[in-house]
C-alpha positions in Angstrom: 13.6 10.0 -6.6 16.2 10.6 -3.7 16.5 14.2 -5.1 12.9 14.7 -5.2 12.5 13.5 -1.6 15.2 15.8 -0.4 13.6 18.8 -2.3 10.3 18.2 -0.7 11.7 19.0 2.6 13.2 22.3 1.5 11.9 25.7 2.8 9.5 27.4 0.4 10.4 31.0 -0.7 8.6 33.8 -2.8 12.1 34.8 -4.2 12.9 31.7 -6.0 12.3 27.9 -6.7 13.3 26.9 -2.9 15.8 28.0 -0.2 19.2 26.1 -0.7 20.3 23.9 2.0 17.1 24.3 4.0 15.0 21.7 5.8 11.4 22.2 6.2 8.0 20.7 6.1 6.3 23.5 4.5 5.6 21.6 1.3 3.8 18.9 3.0 2.0 21.5 5.2 0.8 23.1 1.8 -0.5 19.7 0.6 -2.2 18.9 3.9 -3.6 22.3 4.4 -4.8 23.4 0.9 -8.4 22.3 0.2 -7.8 22.8 -3.8 -5.1 20.1 -3.5 -7.5 17.8 -1.8 -10.1 18.1 -4.4 -7.7 17.6 -7.3 -6.0 14.7 -5.4 -9.5 13.1 -4.8 -10.5 13.8 -8.4 -7.2 12.3 -9.7 -7.9 9.0 -7.6 -11.5 8.8 -8.7 -10.4 9.3 -12.4 -7.7 6.7 -12.1 -10.3 4.1 -10.6 -12.9 4.8 -13.5 -10.3 4.6 -16.1 -8.9 1.4 -14.5 -12.1 -0.3 -14.2 -13.0 0.6 -17.8 -9.6 -0.2 -19.4 -9.6 -3.8 -17.6 -13.3 -4.3 -19.0 -12.3 -3.5 -22.4 -9.0 -5.2 -22.3 -10.5 -8.5 -21.0 -13.3 -8.5 -23.7 -10.9 -7.4 -26.6 -8.3 -10.1 -25.5 -11.0 -12.8 -25.3 -12.2 -11.8 -28.8 -8.8 -12.2 -30.1 -8.1 -15.5 -28.5 -11.4 -16.7 -29.9 -10.5 -15.4 -33.4 -8.3 -17.3 -35.9 -6.4 -16.7 -39.0 -6.3 -13.3 -40.3 -9.0 -12.1 -38.0 -6.8 -12.7 -34.9 -3.9 -11.0 -36.7 -5.9 -7.9 -37.5 -7.4 -7.8 -33.9 -4.1 -8.1 -32.4 -2.3 -6.0 -34.7 -4.7 -3.1 -33.9 -3.6 -3.3 -30.3 -0.1 -3.3 -31.0 -0.1 -0.7 -33.8 -1.5 1.8 -31.5 1.8 1.6 -29.3 3.8 2.7 -32.3 1.8 6.2 -32.0 2.8 9.0 -29.9 0.6 10.1 -27.2 -0.2 13.5 -28.8 -1.1 12.0 -32.1 -3.5 9.6 -30.2 -5.1 12.6 -28.4 -5.6 14.5 -31.5 -7.2 11.4 -32.9 -9.7 11.3 -30.1 -10.4 15.0 -30.8 -11.0 14.2 -34.5 -13.2 11.1 -33.9 -15.3 12.4 -30.9 -15.5 16.1 -31.3 -19.2 17.6 -32.0 -18.0 17.5 -36.0 -15.9 14.4 -35.6 -16.3 11.2 -37.2 -18.5 9.5 -34.7 -21.0 12.4 -34.3 -21.1 13.0 -38.2 -22.1 9.5 -38.7 -24.6 9.1 -35.8 -26.4 12.3 -37.0 -26.1 11.2 -40.5 -28.0 8.0 -40.0 -30.7 9.6 -37.8 -29.4 8.1 -34.4 -28.8 11.4 -33.0 -30.6 14.8 -33.7 -27.6 16.9 -32.3 -24.0 16.1 -31.7 -23.0 14.9 -28.2 -20.2 16.7 -26.6 -17.5 14.0 -25.9 -14.4 16.2 -25.8 -13.6 19.2 -23.5 -15.2 17.5 -20.6 -14.8 14.6 -18.2 -15.9 12.1 -21.0 -13.2 13.3 -23.3 -10.6 13.0 -20.7 -11.4 9.4 -19.8 -11.7 8.5 -23.7 -8.3 9.8 -24.2 -6.7 8.2 -21.3 -8.3 4.9 -22.3 -6.5 5.5 -25.8 -3.5 5.3 -23.8 -3.7 2.5 -21.3 -6.1 0.0 -23.1 -3.6 -1.6 -25.4 -1.3 -2.4 -22.5 -4.4 -4.1 -20.8 -5.3 -5.9 -23.9 -1.8 -7.5 -24.4 -1.4 -8.1 -20.7 -4.7 -10.2 -20.4 -4.1 -11.8 -23.9 -0.5 -13.0 -22.8 -2.2 -14.8 -20.0 -5.0 -16.3 -22.2 -2.5 -17.8 -24.5 -1.6 -20.3 -21.7 -5.2 -21.6 -21.4 -5.6 -25.2 -22.3 -8.5 -25.4 -25.0 -9.2 -29.0 -23.7 -10.6 -27.1 -20.5 -13.0 -25.0 -22.7 -13.9 -28.2 -24.7 -14.6 -30.0 -21.5 -16.9 -27.2 -20.2 -18.8 -27.3 -23.4 -19.2 -31.0 -23.3 -20.6 -30.8 -19.9 -23.2 -28.3 -21.0 -21.8 -24.9 -20.3 -22.6 -22.3 -22.9 -20.4 -19.6 -24.1 -21.0 -17.0 -21.3 -20.8 -19.7 -18.7 -17.5 -21.0 -20.0 -16.1 -17.4 -20.1 -17.4 -16.8 -16.4 -16.3 -20.2 -14.9 -13.1 -21.1 -17.1 -11.6 -17.9 -18.8 -11.8 -15.4 -16.1 -10.3 -17.5 -13.2 -7.5 -18.3 -15.6 -6.8 -14.6 -16.5 -7.0 -13.2 -13.0 -3.3 -12.5 -12.8 -3.4 -10.8 -16.2 -6.4 -8.7 -14.9 -4.2 -7.7 -11.8 -1.4 -6.7 -13.8 -3.5 -4.8 -16.5 -5.3 -3.0 -13.5 -1.9 -1.9 -11.9 -0.7 -0.5 -15.2 -3.8 1.2 -15.9 -4.1 2.6 -12.4 -0.4 3.7 -12.2 -0.6 5.5 -15.7 -3.9 7.1 -14.8 -2.8 8.4 -11.5 -0.1 10.3 -13.3 -2.3 11.5 -16.2 -1.3 14.8 -17.5 -1.7 15.0 -21.5 -5.1 13.4 -21.7 -7.1 15.7 -19.1 -5.1 18.6 -20.3 -5.6 18.4 -23.9 -9.0 16.6 -24.2 -10.5 17.6 -21.0 -11.8 20.9 -19.6 -10.2 23.3 -17.0 -12.3 21.2 -14.5 -10.5 17.9 -15.0 -7.3 18.8 -13.1 -5.1 16.0 -11.9 -2.2 16.1 -9.5 0.3 15.9 -12.5 -1.2 19.2 -13.8 -0.9 20.8 -10.3 2.7 19.7 -10.0 3.4 21.3 -13.5 1.7 24.6 -12.5 3.6 24.7 -9.2 7.0 24.0 -10.8 6.6 26.1 -13.9 4.2 28.8 -13.0 4.6 29.5 -9.4 8.2 28.2 -9.0 7.0 26.5 -5.6 9.5 23.4 -6.2 9.1 22.2 -2.4 5.3 22.0 -2.8 5.4 20.3 -6.2 8.0 17.9 -4.9 5.9 17.1 -1.7 2.8 16.5 -3.9 4.9 14.2 -6.1 6.3 12.3 -3.3 2.8 11.6 -1.9 1.4 10.7 -5.3 4.3 8.2 -5.9 3.8 6.7 -2.6 0.1 6.0 -3.4 1.1 4.6 -6.6 3.8 2.2 -4.9 1.3 1.2 -2.2 -1.2 0.1 -4.9 1.6 -1.7 -6.6 2.8 -3.6 -3.6 -0.7 -4.4 -2.7 -1.4 -5.7 -6.1 2.1 -7.7 -6.1 1.2 -8.9 -2.6 -1.9 -10.7 -4.2 0.3 -12.7 -6.5 2.3 -15.7 -5.3 5.5 -16.9 -6.8 3.7 -19.0 -9.5 1.8 -15.8 -10.8 -1.4 -16.9 -9.6 -3.7 -14.5 -7.4 -4.0 -15.6 -3.9 -7.3 -16.4 -2.5 
């Protein structure tokens, strides 16, 4: 990280990657003055927020279903989340293509039963990039929330039910307040991974779904503009660390979210 920070202050040059032993703000000037960088950075943040919101919602729902299940069903549901972590990212992304492509499993099923007249395009666009990124981050969100759920005292749920609360009310008034620390950590993990998203938007999205990670790769490997790439990387890392510190600041020493 120290070398990356130093490189971000090097002089840009068209004759190589950077000027040795030089000091310059040219890399940061490129980031500040280039409209394309602003658009990509704004898209990256919006993409990360969208994926984080969906990942947390899915993670809480799935973790709650695992917690409610018992016996072999709990093993199957929990194993489904854990087994996905044993698969490499590239395999996951090709699985997304196989399932959600116009001739994939999902579209073939929906058109076969008559639910759709024509296949829906769910890859090579924003939807594909979001779905692919969710494949990567959702297992972490599930396991994080479930780890907190396992500490919930069953007697609290039984007491709420004895007082007349139905299952949605129990979830809203008892479960959600208890899992707030898990939700916070799941959100931090999902946001951090999504801000640095590279393979999902590159392989499953279209050319329009460019993130800062893709731009950094292009600056490094295609344009050989290392100071600009380093400056953009430093700014991205600063945003991630700021988000992380803000999330941790909301947690006290006992692991509960501060009011």
